[in-house]
C-alpha angles and dihedrals in degrees: 000000000000118000120250097232093191087071090055095058107109089182087078101032142021121254089256090053089052092052093050092046090057093049092048092064104076091152089069098039113049094162117066094215090059091052092051091048090052092051091047091052091047091051091046091054089052093048098045099036093242091146099015120118094210096255098105094243097303099100092107093055091048091048092052092048090053097051092044095048110106089209107031122187115242092232091054094050090048092050091047094049092048094197133037118258091215144001131203134174133223121216092262093056098261116143128217112202121192124205131197128192112184137181108285099199098049143011088244131059136061124344138167133215133192142176130205128192114212117195125229089267092058098252125127111252100172141359140177137188135194138190112235140146132268094250094056115097111250116244117275127192140187123216112239140166107297097010141320139314128214116238110229107258096217138044093278132059097259115117098040117132137152132241123200120219089268092057097252112148120233127187119237128214112247118201135173092209110107114243129203111248116252132190108281097030115134125219103236100176124010104210144357085052115009108212133181128196121217109204093194092063101020088237130152114201142149111260118249120240101028107156115246093234096048113132097172130035136185135173124203127207090259093064094254114145116211122192138176108223124202112198122211090234129072090268116121123262114270135210110222126187127197139178128193091356094305125112111238098185149311140218132198121243106247117251136276088031134082126206125264128169121004126209129176136179138149098354093315120108131173137187124195112233118222133192117187107324095334139085109234106175148314138279108215140185124179098179103060096274099314093117131015129200131192115225112198098158124008093148096303112119095217094179090057095061104116102200134058130265091270090067095052119121115210118170139153127228119219089253092060099258119136125230114207129180145104131267111268092007142069128327135203130197126202115251092224143351091283088074093208099118130038138190127206117251121236109220129193091227140009104279122216089195137012121191136177130229113179101310095331122104122214116196124184123201112198143131115280091230134030111287138167093225132062128246124229111287092004114182143053119319124192133200124184097177103061096277099306093115129023132191129193115243108249120181122220106211 
């Protein structure tokens, strides 16, 4: 009989409460000896700290105080959150970590958010926290040259601003006039609306030339715009790539598949192929669209993916290798730039998210919903060798 770990969380209950909770469940424990063993294990966890978070049972009270505080301290929000909700990197190696502590009992009510900038040496250089509510979207940033840029929280471009690597806030110019994409532009929001950020001028604008029937959009560092177009006819979806306002080429998505997530970098582009409610493979080019290849195997057990296409992770490393997986599940990394064969990554904890920055992997282990307690291995994990070795992010001051 598997243990109910929720009953072994002293952060939410005393050891006596744990014991009574086990004994109040006769429907699960028809043999008295099993019940006694369960209680003993629960008491052992309390006594040895096996499931303790180090706060002597008052983590819930601290958490509630933080989200109700009209002026929370960044360190308190970060402690309450336990793990970052996101991590991005500036060009100098500085990291910006975002944190979100929401209402546990309901999807409404008070919440708190924070961000912290960690320098290349691992020390905190700036941090900020805000009181908010559980329905407000948590802050999201993109790493850019010279710092970070805030992704607009709504459907428009309002709310975008820049932070330098010291944490100083800078206003950005927001315009509704479409701008041709240039090398170095960063895709800030994919669709509805599509927005790009130009670090050189601190400008947010819609890109020029986006096809009207585009349902996916990506921009690489060379200034090439890639889109997945869905025609209103029975014709197949098409991947179209443009540069400087001119169409360079297009290719049809092979039947019987439709397109899913699109990723592009350094001349390599990939589109996930879906059929029904499942991801079944990839469409890949490694020469800027000159040749395309369909990958339906490659070591990835597509039929074993447990979640739908919306949970797929598809990212490109700077060396051209693809990372494929699903949020909260398993991940695979290409063996080389050809992206024809993949191997499964071994991770030190169950990651709720895994992102790529250059050739570095950032994995976050966290609960999938707001909780007072911590999950096993909670926090940020980093690998700089393609997932062979991982180290837990530890801040030094």
